[in-house]
Every structure is written in structure tokens, then in C-alpha cells.
mmCIF file of the N, C-alpha and C atoms, coordinates in Angstrom:
data_MODEL
# 
_entry.id   MODEL 
# 
loop_
_atom_site.group_PDB 
_atom_site.id 
_atom_site.type_symbol 
_atom_site.label_atom_id 
_atom_site.label_alt_id 
_atom_site.label_comp_id 
_atom_site.label_asym_id 
_atom_site.label_entity_id 
_atom_site.label_seq_id 
_atom_site.pdbx_PDB_ins_code 
_atom_site.Cartn_x 
_atom_site.Cartn_y 
_atom_site.Cartn_z 
_atom_site.occupancy 
_atom_site.B_iso_or_equiv 
_atom_site.pdbx_formal_charge 
_atom_site.auth_seq_id 
_atom_site.auth_comp_id 
_atom_site.auth_asym_id 
_atom_site.auth_atom_id 
_atom_site.pdbx_PDB_model_num 
ATOM 1   N N  . MET A 1 1  ? -40.711 -36.301 -15.188 1.00 0.00 ? 1  MET A N  1 
ATOM 2   C CA . MET A 1 1  ? -39.546 -36.669 -14.419 1.00 0.00 ? 1  MET A CA 1 
ATOM 3   C C  . MET A 1 1  ? -38.590 -37.450 -15.287 1.00 0.00 ? 1  MET A C  1 
ATOM 4   N N  . ASN A 1 2  ? -37.346 -37.247 -15.039 1.00 0.00 ? 2  ASN A N  1 
ATOM 5   C CA . ASN A 1 2  ? -36.318 -37.934 -15.791 1.00 0.00 ? 2  ASN A CA 1 
ATOM 6   C C  . ASN A 1 2  ? -35.456 -38.730 -14.818 1.00 0.00 ? 2  ASN A C  1 
ATOM 7   N N  . PHE A 1 3  ? -35.410 -40.054 -14.965 1.00 0.00 ? 3  PHE A N  1 
ATOM 8   C CA . PHE A 1 3  ? -34.629 -40.898 -14.073 1.00 0.00 ? 3  PHE A CA 1 
ATOM 9   C C  . PHE A 1 3  ? -33.449 -41.476 -14.835 1.00 0.00 ? 3  PHE A C  1 
ATOM 10  N N  . ASN A 1 4  ? -32.307 -41.448 -14.206 1.00 0.00 ? 4  ASN A N  1 
ATOM 11  C CA . ASN A 1 4  ? -31.119 -42.074 -14.775 1.00 0.00 ? 4  ASN A CA 1 
ATOM 12  C C  . ASN A 1 4  ? -30.939 -43.420 -14.101 1.00 0.00 ? 4  ASN A C  1 
ATOM 13  N N  . LEU A 1 5  ? -31.037 -44.488 -14.873 1.00 0.00 ? 5  LEU A N  1 
ATOM 14  C CA . LEU A 1 5  ? -30.845 -45.812 -14.322 1.00 0.00 ? 5  LEU A CA 1 
ATOM 15  C C  . LEU A 1 5  ? -29.355 -46.070 -14.156 1.00 0.00 ? 5  LEU A C  1 
ATOM 16  N N  . PRO A 1 6  ? -28.968 -46.725 -13.049 1.00 0.00 ? 6  PRO A N  1 
ATOM 17  C CA . PRO A 1 6  ? -27.554 -46.985 -12.811 1.00 0.00 ? 6  PRO A CA 1 
ATOM 18  C C  . PRO A 1 6  ? -27.000 -48.014 -13.786 1.00 0.00 ? 6  PRO A C  1 
ATOM 19  N N  . SER A 1 7  ? -25.711 -47.983 -13.951 1.00 0.00 ? 7  SER A N  1 
ATOM 20  C CA . SER A 1 7  ? -25.040 -48.944 -14.818 1.00 0.00 ? 7  SER A CA 1 
ATOM 21  C C  . SER A 1 7  ? -24.923 -50.276 -14.096 1.00 0.00 ? 7  SER A C  1 
ATOM 22  N N  . PHE A 1 8  ? -25.232 -51.357 -14.776 1.00 0.00 ? 8  PHE A N  1 
ATOM 23  C CA . PHE A 1 8  ? -25.134 -52.672 -14.169 1.00 0.00 ? 8  PHE A CA 1 
ATOM 24  C C  . PHE A 1 8  ? -23.879 -53.408 -14.619 1.00 0.00 ? 8  PHE A C  1 
ATOM 25  N N  . SER A 1 9  ? -23.017 -52.757 -15.367 1.00 0.00 ? 9  SER A N  1 
ATOM 26  C CA . SER A 1 9  ? -21.817 -53.429 -15.846 1.00 0.00 ? 9  SER A CA 1 
ATOM 27  C C  . SER A 1 9  ? -20.836 -53.630 -14.703 1.00 0.00 ? 9  SER A C  1 
ATOM 28  N N  . GLY A 1 10 ? -20.263 -54.797 -14.641 1.00 0.00 ? 10 GLY A N  1 
ATOM 29  C CA . GLY A 1 10 ? -19.255 -55.091 -13.637 1.00 0.00 ? 10 GLY A CA 1 
ATOM 30  C C  . GLY A 1 10 ? -19.803 -55.425 -12.265 1.00 0.00 ? 10 GLY A C  1 
ATOM 31  N N  . MET A 1 11 ? -21.106 -55.519 -12.114 1.00 0.00 ? 11 MET A N  1 
ATOM 32  C CA . MET A 1 11 ? -21.664 -55.766 -10.786 1.00 0.00 ? 11 MET A CA 1 
ATOM 33  C C  . MET A 1 11 ? -21.483 -57.212 -10.349 1.00 0.00 ? 11 MET A C  1 
ATOM 34  N N  . ALA A 1 12 ? -21.252 -58.127 -11.259 1.00 0.00 ? 12 ALA A N  1 
ATOM 35  C CA . ALA A 1 12 ? -21.078 -59.525 -10.878 1.00 0.00 ? 12 ALA A CA 1 
ATOM 36  C C  . ALA A 1 12 ? -19.666 -59.784 -10.362 1.00 0.00 ? 12 ALA A C  1 
ATOM 37  N N  . GLY A 1 13 ? -18.815 -58.773 -10.365 1.00 0.00 ? 13 GLY A N  1 
ATOM 38  C CA . GLY A 1 13 ? -17.478 -58.911 -9.805  1.00 0.00 ? 13 GLY A CA 1 
ATOM 39  C C  . GLY A 1 13 ? -16.575 -59.825 -10.602 1.00 0.00 ? 13 GLY A C  1 
ATOM 40  N N  . GLY A 1 14 ? -16.808 -59.956 -11.885 1.00 0.00 ? 14 GLY A N  1 
ATOM 41  C CA . GLY A 1 14 ? -15.941 -60.768 -12.723 1.00 0.00 ? 14 GLY A CA 1 
ATOM 42  C C  . GLY A 1 14 ? -16.271 -62.249 -12.708 1.00 0.00 ? 14 GLY A C  1 
ATOM 43  N N  . LEU A 1 15 ? -17.327 -62.661 -12.023 1.00 0.00 ? 15 LEU A N  1 
ATOM 44  C CA . LEU A 1 15 ? -17.707 -64.067 -12.020 1.00 0.00 ? 15 LEU A CA 1 
ATOM 45  C C  . LEU A 1 15 ? -18.367 -64.430 -13.339 1.00 0.00 ? 15 LEU A C  1 
ATOM 46  N N  . GLN A 1 16 ? -18.147 -65.646 -13.760 1.00 0.00 ? 16 GLN A N  1 
ATOM 47  C CA . GLN A 1 16 ? -18.798 -66.116 -14.976 1.00 0.00 ? 16 GLN A CA 1 
ATOM 48  C C  . GLN A 1 16 ? -19.660 -67.314 -14.624 1.00 0.00 ? 16 GLN A C  1 
ATOM 49  N N  . GLY A 1 17 ? -20.753 -67.467 -15.313 1.00 0.00 ? 17 GLY A N  1 
ATOM 50  C CA . GLY A 1 17 ? -21.643 -68.590 -15.057 1.00 0.00 ? 17 GLY A CA 1 
ATOM 51  C C  . GLY A 1 17 ? -22.743 -68.228 -14.093 1.00 0.00 ? 17 GLY A C  1 
ATOM 52  N N  . PHE A 1 18 ? -22.424 -68.112 -12.832 1.00 0.00 ? 18 PHE A N  1 
ATOM 53  C CA . PHE A 1 18 ? -23.416 -67.778 -11.811 1.00 0.00 ? 18 PHE A CA 1 
ATOM 54  C C  . PHE A 1 18 ? -23.079 -66.424 -11.221 1.00 0.00 ? 18 PHE A C  1 
ATOM 55  N N  . GLU A 1 19 ? -24.112 -65.650 -10.956 1.00 0.00 ? 19 GLU A N  1 
ATOM 56  C CA . GLU A 1 19 ? -23.904 -64.345 -10.341 1.00 0.00 ? 19 GLU A CA 1 
ATOM 57  C C  . GLU A 1 19 ? -23.723 -64.503 -8.844  1.00 0.00 ? 19 GLU A C  1 
ATOM 58  N N  . SER A 1 20 ? -22.909 -63.649 -8.270  1.00 0.00 ? 20 SER A N  1 
ATOM 59  C CA . SER A 1 20 ? -22.758 -63.646 -6.823  1.00 0.00 ? 20 SER A CA 1 
ATOM 60  C C  . SER A 1 20 ? -23.978 -62.982 -6.199  1.00 0.00 ? 20 SER A C  1 
ATOM 61  N N  . PRO A 1 21 ? -24.271 -63.279 -4.943  1.00 0.00 ? 21 PRO A N  1 
ATOM 62  C CA . PRO A 1 21 ? -25.415 -62.638 -4.280  1.00 0.00 ? 21 PRO A CA 1 
ATOM 63  C C  . PRO A 1 21 ? -25.209 -61.126 -4.213  1.00 0.00 ? 21 PRO A C  1 
ATOM 64  N N  . MET A 1 22 ? -26.293 -60.390 -4.333  1.00 0.00 ? 22 MET A N  1 
ATOM 65  C CA . MET A 1 22 ? -26.226 -58.933 -4.302  1.00 0.00 ? 22 MET A CA 1 
ATOM 66  C C  . MET A 1 22 ? -25.926 -58.462 -2.882  1.00 0.00 ? 22 MET A C  1 
ATOM 67  N N  . THR A 1 23 ? -25.003 -57.526 -2.756  1.00 0.00 ? 23 THR A N  1 
ATOM 68  C CA . THR A 1 23 ? -24.679 -56.944 -1.458  1.00 0.00 ? 23 THR A CA 1 
ATOM 69  C C  . THR A 1 23 ? -25.559 -55.714 -1.218  1.00 0.00 ? 23 THR A C  1 
ATOM 70  N N  . ARG A 1 24 ? -25.582 -55.255 0.032   1.00 0.00 ? 24 ARG A N  1 
ATOM 71  C CA . ARG A 1 24 ? -26.341 -54.042 0.353   1.00 0.00 ? 24 ARG A CA 1 
ATOM 72  C C  . ARG A 1 24 ? -25.768 -52.835 -0.380  1.00 0.00 ? 24 ARG A C  1 
ATOM 73  N N  . ALA A 1 25 ? -24.450 -52.783 -0.543  1.00 0.00 ? 25 ALA A N  1 
ATOM 74  C CA . ALA A 1 25 ? -23.828 -51.656 -1.254  1.00 0.00 ? 25 ALA A CA 1 
ATOM 75  C C  . ALA A 1 25 ? -24.298 -51.626 -2.706  1.00 0.00 ? 25 ALA A C  1 
ATOM 76  N N  . GLU A 1 26 ? -24.355 -52.787 -3.354  1.00 0.00 ? 26 GLU A N  1 
ATOM 77  C CA . GLU A 1 26 ? -24.838 -52.853 -4.732  1.00 0.00 ? 26 GLU A CA 1 
ATOM 78  C C  . GLU A 1 26 ? -26.319 -52.477 -4.802  1.00 0.00 ? 26 GLU A C  1 
ATOM 79  N N  . ALA A 1 27 ? -27.094 -52.946 -3.830  1.00 0.00 ? 27 ALA A N  1 
ATOM 80  C CA . ALA A 1 27 ? -28.525 -52.629 -3.800  1.00 0.00 ? 27 ALA A CA 1 
ATOM 81  C C  . ALA A 1 27 ? -28.746 -51.127 -3.657  1.00 0.00 ? 27 ALA A C  1 
ATOM 82  N N  . LYS A 1 28 ? -27.939 -50.471 -2.821  1.00 0.00 ? 28 LYS A N  1 
ATOM 83  C CA . LYS A 1 28 ? -28.064 -49.021 -2.645  1.00 0.00 ? 28 LYS A CA 1 
ATOM 84  C C  . LYS A 1 28 ? -27.722 -48.292 -3.937  1.00 0.00 ? 28 LYS A C  1 
ATOM 85  N N  . LYS A 1 29 ? -26.721 -48.794 -4.677  1.00 0.00 ? 29 LYS A N  1 
ATOM 86  C CA . LYS A 1 29 ? -26.367 -48.177 -5.965  1.00 0.00 ? 29 LYS A CA 1 
ATOM 87  C C  . LYS A 1 29 ? -27.503 -48.323 -6.969  1.00 0.00 ? 29 LYS A C  1 
ATOM 88  N N  . ILE A 1 30 ? -28.076 -49.506 -7.033  1.00 0.00 ? 30 ILE A N  1 
ATOM 89  C CA . ILE A 1 30 ? -29.161 -49.755 -7.979  1.00 0.00 ? 30 ILE A CA 1 
ATOM 90  C C  . ILE A 1 30 ? -30.357 -48.861 -7.683  1.00 0.00 ? 30 ILE A C  1 
ATOM 91  N N  . LEU A 1 31 ? -30.690 -48.721 -6.398  1.00 0.00 ? 31 LEU A N  1 
ATOM 92  C CA . LEU A 1 31 ? -31.845 -47.924 -6.013  1.00 0.00 ? 31 LEU A CA 1 
ATOM 93  C C  . LEU A 1 31 ? -31.535 -46.432 -5.893  1.00 0.00 ? 31 LEU A C  1 
ATOM 94  N N  . ASN A 1 32 ? -30.284 -46.058 -6.132  1.00 0.00 ? 32 ASN A N  1 
ATOM 95  C CA . ASN A 1 32 ? -29.846 -44.650 -6.039  1.00 0.00 ? 32 ASN A CA 1 
ATOM 96  C C  . ASN A 1 32 ? -30.132 -44.067 -4.659  1.00 0.00 ? 32 ASN A C  1 
ATOM 97  N N  . ILE A 1 33 ? -29.786 -44.823 -3.620  1.00 0.00 ? 33 ILE A N  1 
ATOM 98  C CA . ILE A 1 33 ? -29.991 -44.375 -2.246  1.00 0.00 ? 33 ILE A CA 1 
ATOM 99  C C  . ILE A 1 33 ? -28.634 -44.001 -1.671  1.00 0.00 ? 33 ILE A C  1 
ATOM 100 N N  . GLY A 1 34 ? -28.544 -42.776 -1.154  1.00 0.00 ? 34 GLY A N  1 
ATOM 101 C CA . GLY A 1 34 ? -27.275 -42.301 -0.633  1.00 0.00 ? 34 GLY A CA 1 
ATOM 102 C C  . GLY A 1 34 ? -27.102 -42.432 0.865   1.00 0.00 ? 34 GLY A C  1 
ATOM 103 N N  . SER A 1 35 ? -28.187 -42.534 1.617   1.00 0.00 ? 35 SER A N  1 
ATOM 104 C CA . SER A 1 35 ? -28.062 -42.565 3.071   1.00 0.00 ? 35 SER A CA 1 
ATOM 105 C C  . SER A 1 35 ? -27.516 -43.910 3.545   1.00 0.00 ? 35 SER A C  1 
ATOM 106 N N  . VAL A 1 36 ? -26.852 -43.872 4.701   1.00 0.00 ? 36 VAL A N  1 
ATOM 107 C CA . VAL A 1 36 ? -26.226 -45.071 5.250   1.00 0.00 ? 36 VAL A CA 1 
ATOM 108 C C  . VAL A 1 36 ? -27.280 -46.083 5.693   1.00 0.00 ? 36 VAL A C  1 
ATOM 109 N N  . ALA A 1 37 ? -28.299 -45.618 6.384   1.00 0.00 ? 37 ALA A N  1 
ATOM 110 C CA . ALA A 1 37 ? -29.361 -46.504 6.875   1.00 0.00 ? 37 ALA A CA 1 
ATOM 111 C C  . ALA A 1 37 ? -30.714 -45.955 6.431   1.00 0.00 ? 37 ALA A C  1 
ATOM 112 N N  . PRO A 1 38 ? -31.086 -46.223 5.174   1.00 0.00 ? 38 PRO A N  1 
ATOM 113 C CA . PRO A 1 38 ? -32.360 -45.689 4.677   1.00 0.00 ? 38 PRO A CA 1 
ATOM 114 C C  . PRO A 1 38 ? -33.558 -46.355 5.348   1.00 0.00 ? 38 PRO A C  1 
ATOM 115 N N  . SER A 1 39 ? -34.631 -45.599 5.494   1.00 0.00 ? 39 SER A N  1 
ATOM 116 C CA . SER A 1 39 ? -35.859 -46.158 6.069   1.00 0.00 ? 39 SER A CA 1 
ATOM 117 C C  . SER A 1 39 ? -36.536 -47.063 5.037   1.00 0.00 ? 39 SER A C  1 
ATOM 118 N N  . LYS A 1 40 ? -37.439 -47.886 5.521   1.00 0.00 ? 40 LYS A N  1 
ATOM 119 C CA . LYS A 1 40 ? -38.180 -48.777 4.622   1.00 0.00 ? 40 LYS A CA 1 
ATOM 120 C C  . LYS A 1 40 ? -38.982 -47.968 3.608   1.00 0.00 ? 40 LYS A C  1 
ATOM 121 N N  . ASP A 1 41 ? -39.526 -46.833 4.047   1.00 0.00 ? 41 ASP A N  1 
ATOM 122 C CA . ASP A 1 41 ? -40.296 -45.989 3.134   1.00 0.00 ? 41 ASP A CA 1 
ATOM 123 C C  . ASP A 1 41 ? -39.411 -45.420 2.028   1.00 0.00 ? 41 ASP A C  1 
ATOM 124 N N  . THR A 1 42 ? -38.173 -45.050 2.362   1.00 0.00 ? 42 THR A N  1 
ATOM 125 C CA . THR A 1 42 ? -37.231 -44.537 1.367   1.00 0.00 ? 42 THR A CA 1 
ATOM 126 C C  . THR A 1 42 ? -36.920 -45.614 0.334   1.00 0.00 ? 42 THR A C  1 
ATOM 127 N N  . VAL A 1 43 ? -36.683 -46.835 0.801   1.00 0.00 ? 43 VAL A N  1 
ATOM 128 C CA . VAL A 1 43 ? -36.380 -47.955 -0.099  1.00 0.00 ? 43 VAL A CA 1 
ATOM 129 C C  . VAL A 1 43 ? -37.579 -48.237 -1.001  1.00 0.00 ? 43 VAL A C  1 
ATOM 130 N N  . ARG A 1 44 ? -38.760 -48.270 -0.426  1.00 0.00 ? 44 ARG A N  1 
ATOM 131 C CA . ARG A 1 44 ? -39.972 -48.560 -1.206  1.00 0.00 ? 44 ARG A CA 1 
ATOM 132 C C  . ARG A 1 44 ? -40.239 -47.468 -2.252  1.00 0.00 ? 44 ARG A C  1 
ATOM 133 N N  . GLU A 1 45 ? -40.018 -46.211 -1.888  1.00 0.00 ? 45 GLU A N  1 
ATOM 134 C CA . GLU A 1 45 ? -40.234 -45.109 -2.828  1.00 0.00 ? 45 GLU A CA 1 
ATOM 135 C C  . GLU A 1 45 ? -39.216 -45.163 -3.970  1.00 0.00 ? 45 GLU A C  1 
ATOM 136 N N  . ALA A 1 46 ? -37.956 -45.422 -3.655  1.00 0.00 ? 46 ALA A N  1 
ATOM 137 C CA . ALA A 1 46 ? -36.933 -45.533 -4.701  1.00 0.00 ? 46 ALA A CA 1 
ATOM 138 C C  . ALA A 1 46 ? -37.262 -46.695 -5.642  1.00 0.00 ? 46 ALA A C  1 
ATOM 139 N N  . HIS A 1 47 ? -37.685 -47.811 -5.076  1.00 0.00 ? 47 HIS A N  1 
ATOM 140 C CA . HIS A 1 47 ? -38.068 -48.988 -5.861  1.00 0.00 ? 47 HIS A CA 1 
ATOM 141 C C  . HIS A 1 47 ? -39.232 -48.654 -6.792  1.00 0.00 ? 47 HIS A C  1 
ATOM 142 N N  . ARG A 1 48 ? -40.251 -48.000 -6.241  1.00 0.00 ? 48 ARG A N  1 
ATOM 143 C CA . ARG A 1 48 ? -41.431 -47.654 -7.033  1.00 0.00 ? 48 ARG A CA 1 
ATOM 144 C C  . ARG A 1 48 ? -41.067 -46.728 -8.194  1.00 0.00 ? 48 ARG A C  1 
ATOM 145 N N  . ARG A 1 49 ? -40.263 -45.695 -7.931  1.00 0.00 ? 49 ARG A N  1 
ATOM 146 C CA . ARG A 1 49 ? -39.883 -44.749 -8.987  1.00 0.00 ? 49 ARG A CA 1 
ATOM 147 C C  . ARG A 1 49 ? -39.096 -45.438 -10.097 1.00 0.00 ? 49 ARG A C  1 
ATOM 148 N N  . LEU A 1 50 ? -38.164 -46.312 -9.723  1.00 0.00 ? 50 LEU A N  1 
ATOM 149 C CA . LEU A 1 50 ? -37.364 -46.993 -10.734 1.00 0.00 ? 50 LEU A CA 1 
ATOM 150 C C  . LEU A 1 50 ? -38.193 -47.978 -11.553 1.00 0.00 ? 50 LEU A C  1 
ATOM 151 N N  . LEU A 1 51 ? -39.097 -48.684 -10.899 1.00 0.00 ? 51 LEU A N  1 
ATOM 152 C CA . LEU A 1 51 ? -39.934 -49.629 -11.656 1.00 0.00 ? 51 LEU A CA 1 
ATOM 153 C C  . LEU A 1 51 ? -40.870 -48.912 -12.611 1.00 0.00 ? 51 LEU A C  1 
ATOM 154 N N  . ILE A 1 52 ? -41.400 -47.789 -12.197 1.00 0.00 ? 52 ILE A N  1 
ATOM 155 C CA . ILE A 1 52 ? -42.264 -47.013 -13.100 1.00 0.00 ? 52 ILE A CA 1 
ATOM 156 C C  . ILE A 1 52 ? -41.451 -46.534 -14.303 1.00 0.00 ? 52 ILE A C  1 
ATOM 157 N N  . ALA A 1 53 ? -40.234 -46.074 -14.061 1.00 0.00 ? 53 ALA A N  1 
ATOM 158 C CA . ALA A 1 53 ? -39.386 -45.572 -15.153 1.00 0.00 ? 53 ALA A CA 1 
ATOM 159 C C  . ALA A 1 53 ? -38.912 -46.689 -16.079 1.00 0.00 ? 53 ALA A C  1 
ATOM 160 N N  . ASN A 1 54 ? -38.822 -47.923 -15.568 1.00 0.00 ? 54 ASN A N  1 
ATOM 161 C CA . ASN A 1 54 ? -38.284 -49.029 -16.358 1.00 0.00 ? 54 ASN A CA 1 
ATOM 162 C C  . ASN A 1 54 ? -39.260 -50.206 -16.415 1.00 0.00 ? 54 ASN A C  1 
ATOM 163 N N  . HIS A 1 55 ? -40.524 -49.946 -16.531 1.00 0.00 ? 55 HIS A N  1 
ATOM 164 C CA . HIS A 1 55 ? -41.507 -51.038 -16.542 1.00 0.00 ? 55 HIS A CA 1 
ATOM 165 C C  . HIS A 1 55 ? -41.407 -51.829 -17.851 1.00 0.00 ? 55 HIS A C  1 
ATOM 166 N N  . PRO A 1 56 ? -41.323 -53.171 -17.751 1.00 0.00 ? 56 PRO A N  1 
ATOM 167 C CA . PRO A 1 56 ? -41.214 -53.992 -18.968 1.00 0.00 ? 56 PRO A CA 1 
ATOM 168 C C  . PRO A 1 56 ? -42.367 -53.800 -19.951 1.00 0.00 ? 56 PRO A C  1 
ATOM 169 N N  . ASP A 1 57 ? -43.562 -53.498 -19.461 1.00 0.00 ? 57 ASP A N  1 
ATOM 170 C CA . ASP A 1 57 ? -44.696 -53.279 -20.361 1.00 0.00 ? 57 ASP A CA 1 
ATOM 171 C C  . ASP A 1 57 ? -44.548 -52.007 -21.180 1.00 0.00 ? 57 ASP A C  1 
ATOM 172 N N  . LYS A 1 58 ? -43.685 -51.113 -20.749 1.00 0.00 ? 58 LYS A N  1 
ATOM 173 C CA . LYS A 1 58 ? -43.457 -49.853 -21.456 1.00 0.00 ? 58 LYS A CA 1 
ATOM 174 C C  . LYS A 1 58 ? -42.107 -49.838 -22.161 1.00 0.00 ? 58 LYS A C  1 
ATOM 175 N N  . GLY A 1 59 ? -41.571 -51.011 -22.463 1.00 0.00 ? 59 GLY A N  1 
ATOM 176 C CA . GLY A 1 59 ? -40.328 -51.105 -23.218 1.00 0.00 ? 59 GLY A CA 1 
ATOM 177 C C  . GLY A 1 59 ? -39.084 -51.222 -22.366 1.00 0.00 ? 59 GLY A C  1 
ATOM 178 N N  . GLY A 1 60 ? -39.237 -51.314 -21.058 1.00 0.00 ? 60 GLY A N  1 
ATOM 179 C CA . GLY A 1 60 ? -38.085 -51.456 -20.173 1.00 0.00 ? 60 GLY A CA 1 
ATOM 180 C C  . GLY A 1 60 ? -37.551 -52.877 -20.180 1.00 0.00 ? 60 GLY A C  1 
ATOM 181 N N  . SER A 1 61 ? -36.416 -53.065 -19.579 1.00 0.00 ? 61 SER A N  1 
ATOM 182 C CA . SER A 1 61 ? -35.762 -54.363 -19.531 1.00 0.00 ? 61 SER A CA 1 
ATOM 183 C C  . SER A 1 61 ? -36.297 -55.206 -18.380 1.00 0.00 ? 61 SER A C  1 
ATOM 184 N N  . THR A 1 62 ? -36.661 -56.434 -18.672 1.00 0.00 ? 62 THR A N  1 
ATOM 185 C CA . THR A 1 62 ? -37.110 -57.357 -17.633 1.00 0.00 ? 62 THR A CA 1 
ATOM 186 C C  . THR A 1 62 ? -35.960 -57.688 -16.694 1.00 0.00 ? 62 THR A C  1 
ATOM 187 N N  . TYR A 1 63 ? -34.746 -57.800 -17.219 1.00 0.00 ? 63 TYR A N  1 
ATOM 188 C CA . TYR A 1 63 ? -33.570 -58.094 -16.397 1.00 0.00 ? 63 TYR A CA 1 
ATOM 189 C C  . TYR A 1 63 ? -33.333 -56.971 -15.388 1.00 0.00 ? 63 TYR A C  1 
ATOM 190 N N  . ILE A 1 64 ? -33.393 -55.729 -15.849 1.00 0.00 ? 64 ILE A N  1 
ATOM 191 C CA . ILE A 1 64 ? -33.181 -54.602 -14.948 1.00 0.00 ? 64 ILE A CA 1 
ATOM 192 C C  . ILE A 1 64 ? -34.296 -54.529 -13.917 1.00 0.00 ? 64 ILE A C  1 
ATOM 193 N N  . ALA A 1 65 ? -35.523 -54.795 -14.327 1.00 0.00 ? 65 ALA A N  1 
ATOM 194 C CA . ALA A 1 65 ? -36.642 -54.812 -13.379 1.00 0.00 ? 65 ALA A CA 1 
ATOM 195 C C  . ALA A 1 65 ? -36.419 -55.878 -12.310 1.00 0.00 ? 65 ALA A C  1 
ATOM 196 N N  . SER A 1 66 ? -35.892 -57.036 -12.693 1.00 0.00 ? 66 SER A N  1 
ATOM 197 C CA . SER A 1 66 ? -35.629 -58.084 -11.708 1.00 0.00 ? 66 SER A CA 1 
ATOM 198 C C  . SER A 1 66 ? -34.528 -57.665 -10.742 1.00 0.00 ? 66 SER A C  1 
ATOM 199 N N  . LYS A 1 67 ? -33.522 -56.940 -11.247 1.00 0.00 ? 67 LYS A N  1 
ATOM 200 C CA . LYS A 1 67 ? -32.449 -56.449 -10.379 1.00 0.00 ? 67 LYS A CA 1 
ATOM 201 C C  . LYS A 1 67 ? -32.959 -55.368 -9.433  1.00 0.00 ? 67 LYS A C  1 
ATOM 202 N N  . ILE A 1 68 ? -33.866 -54.527 -9.886  1.00 0.00 ? 68 ILE A N  1 
ATOM 203 C CA . ILE A 1 68 ? -34.468 -53.509 -9.024  1.00 0.00 ? 68 ILE A CA 1 
ATOM 204 C C  . ILE A 1 68 ? -35.258 -54.197 -7.912  1.00 0.00 ? 68 ILE A C  1 
ATOM 205 N N  . ASN A 1 69 ? -36.014 -55.234 -8.256  1.00 0.00 ? 69 ASN A N  1 
ATOM 206 C CA . ASN A 1 69 ? -36.771 -55.989 -7.255  1.00 0.00 ? 69 ASN A CA 1 
ATOM 207 C C  . ASN A 1 69 ? -35.840 -56.686 -6.265  1.00 0.00 ? 69 ASN A C  1 
ATOM 208 N N  . GLU A 1 70 ? -34.759 -57.266 -6.766  1.00 0.00 ? 70 GLU A N  1 
ATOM 209 C CA . GLU A 1 70 ? -33.797 -57.936 -5.901  1.00 0.00 ? 70 GLU A CA 1 
ATOM 210 C C  . GLU A 1 70 ? -33.146 -56.934 -4.944  1.00 0.00 ? 70 GLU A C  1 
ATOM 211 N N  . ALA A 1 71 ? -32.833 -55.737 -5.439  1.00 0.00 ? 71 ALA A N  1 
ATOM 212 C CA . ALA A 1 71 ? -32.230 -54.698 -4.599  1.00 0.00 ? 71 ALA A CA 1 
ATOM 213 C C  . ALA A 1 71 ? -33.172 -54.316 -3.462  1.00 0.00 ? 71 ALA A C  1 
ATOM 214 N N  . LYS A 1 72 ? -34.458 -54.202 -3.762  1.00 0.00 ? 72 LYS A N  1 
ATOM 215 C CA . LYS A 1 72 ? -35.440 -53.881 -2.723  1.00 0.00 ? 72 LYS A CA 1 
ATOM 216 C C  . LYS A 1 72 ? -35.468 -54.975 -1.665  1.00 0.00 ? 72 LYS A C  1 
ATOM 217 N N  . GLU A 1 73 ? -35.467 -56.228 -2.092  1.00 0.00 ? 73 GLU A N  1 
ATOM 218 C CA . GLU A 1 73 ? -35.491 -57.344 -1.153  1.00 0.00 ? 73 GLU A CA 1 
ATOM 219 C C  . GLU A 1 73 ? -34.256 -57.350 -0.260  1.00 0.00 ? 73 GLU A C  1 
ATOM 220 N N  . VAL A 1 74 ? -33.105 -57.062 -0.843  1.00 0.00 ? 74 VAL A N  1 
ATOM 221 C CA . VAL A 1 74 ? -31.865 -57.024 -0.065  1.00 0.00 ? 74 VAL A CA 1 
ATOM 222 C C  . VAL A 1 74 ? -31.913 -55.899 0.954   1.00 0.00 ? 74 VAL A C  1 
ATOM 223 N N  . MET A 1 75 ? -32.372 -54.722 0.544   1.00 0.00 ? 75 MET A N  1 
ATOM 224 C CA . MET A 1 75 ? -32.406 -53.577 1.439   1.00 0.00 ? 75 MET A CA 1 
ATOM 225 C C  . MET A 1 75 ? -33.440 -53.727 2.558   1.00 0.00 ? 75 MET A C  1 
ATOM 226 N N  . LEU A 1 76 ? -34.512 -54.439 2.298   1.00 0.00 ? 76 LEU A N  1 
ATOM 227 C CA . LEU A 1 76 ? -35.538 -54.646 3.317   1.00 0.00 ? 76 LEU A CA 1 
ATOM 228 C C  . LEU A 1 76 ? -35.282 -55.890 4.150   1.00 0.00 ? 76 LEU A C  1 
ATOM 229 N N  . GLY A 1 77 ? -34.193 -56.601 3.851   1.00 0.00 ? 77 GLY A N  1 
ATOM 230 C CA . GLY A 1 77 ? -33.829 -57.770 4.639   1.00 0.00 ? 77 GLY A CA 1 
ATOM 231 C C  . GLY A 1 77 ? -34.609 -59.017 4.312   1.00 0.00 ? 77 GLY A C  1 
ATOM 232 N N  . LYS A 1 78 ? -35.281 -59.035 3.168   1.00 0.00 ? 78 LYS A N  1 
ATOM 233 C CA . LYS A 1 78 ? -36.071 -60.200 2.788   1.00 0.00 ? 78 LYS A CA 1 
ATOM 234 C C  . LYS A 1 78 ? -35.235 -61.233 2.047   1.00 0.00 ? 78 LYS A C  1 
ATOM 235 N N  . LYS A 1 79 ? -34.029 -60.819 1.647   1.00 0.00 ? 79 LYS A N  1 
ATOM 236 C CA . LYS A 1 79 ? -33.166 -61.739 0.914   1.00 0.00 ? 79 LYS A CA 1 
ATOM 237 C C  . LYS A 1 79 ? -31.777 -61.629 1.532   1.00 0.00 ? 79 LYS A C  1 
ATOM 238 N N  . SER A 1 80 ? -31.271 -62.722 2.047   1.00 0.00 ? 80 SER A N  1 
ATOM 239 C CA . SER A 1 80 ? -29.961 -62.682 2.685   1.00 0.00 ? 80 SER A CA 1 
ATOM 240 C C  . SER A 1 80 ? -28.860 -62.790 1.648   1.00 0.00 ? 80 SER A C  1 
ATOM 241 N N  . THR A 1 81 ? -27.714 -62.178 1.953   1.00 0.00 ? 81 THR A N  1 
ATOM 242 C CA . THR A 1 81 ? -26.567 -62.222 1.032   1.00 0.00 ? 81 THR A CA 1 
ATOM 243 C C  . THR A 1 81 ? -25.579 -63.251 1.451   1.00 0.00 ? 81 THR A C  1 
# 
């Protein structure tokens, strides 16, 4: 399988110093989810596929892995924006 990771450039909205909280729209972009109201299973599957493709132990970026985890939390409602 070949996964294309989304671009993270410009996601902070031009803020410097501290990042703004991730929105649901940004989380959907990171997880490559197109549906308006994805199910929890869809979010979990997208999260799992991206983490496997970008696992830090296999040379992936820890920063990107943290953003993938944050996107999952936002989409599942575990982290408020």
C-alpha cells in the first residue's frame, strides 16, 4: 500500500510561537477523511493506517505522528478546540 501523507505547511494559520488548537476541518485533512460526519470506526481506521505508514520506529516523523494522534482526538471529541 502506498499512502500519501498530507502537507502540514500553513496549518498553524500564520501564528508564531504557539500553535492554534486543531479544528475538525484540519483533523479531517490530516486523516484524509472526506465524509461530513465520519463514523468512529472510519476515524480509527484512518488513524491506524496513517500511523502504520508514518511510525517513528520505522523512520517516520514524531511530530507528524503526534499530529495524527491529535487529529484522531479532535475527531472523536476527546480534545476540544
